[in-house]
N, C-alpha and C positions, 0 to 999 in steps of 0.2 A: 540241252542243245542237241540238234540232230547231227548225225555222223558227217554230213556234207556241209554243215554250217561252219564257215570259217571266219565270220566277222560278227561283231556285236556293236550295237549303237553305244557310243561313248557316254551319252547321258544315262542310258540304262545301266551301264557298268558302274558309273559313279554312284547311282542310287543303290545298287546292289552292295557296293563296297561300304557305303555309309551304314548299312545294316547287315553286315556280313554275318553277325552272330545269329540272325534269324532267317537267313536265306541259304538255301542249299542249291548249288549248281551241279547238274549231272549231265555228262556228255555221253550219248549213245555211241557205240562203236560200229553199229550196223544200221542200215536204213530199211524202211518198208512202209507200206500203207498203214497209217495211224500209229506208227511206232512210238512217236513222242506221246501221243494220247494215252496209250497203254502204259508206257513207262511212268508217266505222271500219275495215273490212277494207282499204280503199284506203290510208288513212293509216298503218295498221300495216305494210302492205307497203312503203310508201315509207320508213318508219323502219327497217325491216329492211335495206333496201338501204344506207341511210346508216350503220347500225351493226349488223351481223349478230350481234355478241356481246352486245348489250343484253338486258335482261330487260323484257318487255312485260307490263303489268298492265291488264286490262280490268275496269272496275268496272261490273257490270251483273247484275241478277237474271235476265236473259234467258239461259236455258240453250241457246238457239240459237247462241250463240257457241262452245259447247264443241267442235263439229266443226272450227271454225277453229283453236281452241287445239290440238287433237290434230294437225291438219295441220301447224301450225307446229312442234310438238314432233317430229313425224316427220322434219322437215327440220333438226333440231338447233337450233331457235330457241327460246329460253327464253320461255315465255309462261304466263300463268295468269289465270283469271277469278275475280273476287272479288264476292260478293253486295253488299258495301257497304264503305265505307272503314274500318270498324272492324277488318276482317281484313287490311287492307293495311299493310305495314310498308315503310319506306324505308331504304335502305342508308346514306344520308347524313343528318346531322341537319338539321332545318329551319333555314332562314336566319333570322337574328334580324331582327325588325322594329323600326325606329326609333320613338321616341315620336311624332314628327311625320313623316309620310311626305313625302319630298322627290322631286320629279321629277328623275330622273337619266337621262342619255342611255344607250342600250344600250352595253354593253362590246363593243368590236370583237373579233372572233374572231382570235386569234393563230394563224397558220398553223403555227408551230413546236409549239405546244401540241397542235393538232389532229393533226399528224403523229406526235408522241410518243405521244399517246393511242391512235392507230390501231395503232401498233407494239406498245404495251404490251397492248392488248386482244387482239391476235393471239397473243401469247405467254402464254396463260393459265397453262400449267404450267411455264414457263421464264423467269419474270421475275426480275430481280436481287433478291436478298434483303437485301443490305446497301447502304448509301449509296454507298460507294466503287465498287462494281460498277455501281450504277445510274448514277453519274456517267460511267463509261466507256461504258456503253450509250447514254446520251444524247449523248455526244460522237460516237459512231459514227452516230447518227441525224442529227446536225447536219452531218456530212460530214467529209472528210479534213482540211479547213483549219480545223476548229472548235478553239477553245481550251478549256482547263479552266474558265476564267471564264465562257464562254458556256454550257457544260454546267451549271455551278453556277447560273447565272441562270435557265436553263430549269427546273432542278429546283425552284428556289424559286418560280417561277411556278406549277408543278404543285402544289406544297405549299400555296401561298396560295389556289389555286382549289379546294382540297379534294380533289384527285385522289389524293393520297397523304399519308402521314404517316411520320415517322421518330422512333423512340423513343430513349431515352438510350443504348442499345447499338448505335445506327445501323442497326437493323432497319427495313426498309421495309414499310409496310402500304398496299396499293393500294385505291383506291375509284374505279376506272375502269369 
């Protein structure tokens, strides 16, 4: 958001809130020519360093972002510009909102989940397809002294966080 921007479209805010875990809102404190453009490029760059396998969506009618998008794509970084939110789809379902919002402390980041996600994201074409194989893979991520129970606990944390699902035939679907 620009420094002088004081209002947001309610529909846009609702869409942002439904996917709050995958959206970052940044408000600039000063204004200037192309200030938002440069800030956006900066934050996308930082996000790419954090997760080079992520998919970046820029919602803007400004076609001036297209050279940035093409540059990112030339570096094998998945990115796309959307004119508005109606063309934007999310890979994960929106979080459910309670009838009465409650103030909850932020969930601490589990370093084991972070490590597992990093490894799973790197193995785009070679991820375990079945639960049993995934358990073995997670056990290897945890280290040589890890137990089956620890691997199962990590698998359950990943499932509860929505990073993967396991069907009735033990086939794994990833949302990393």
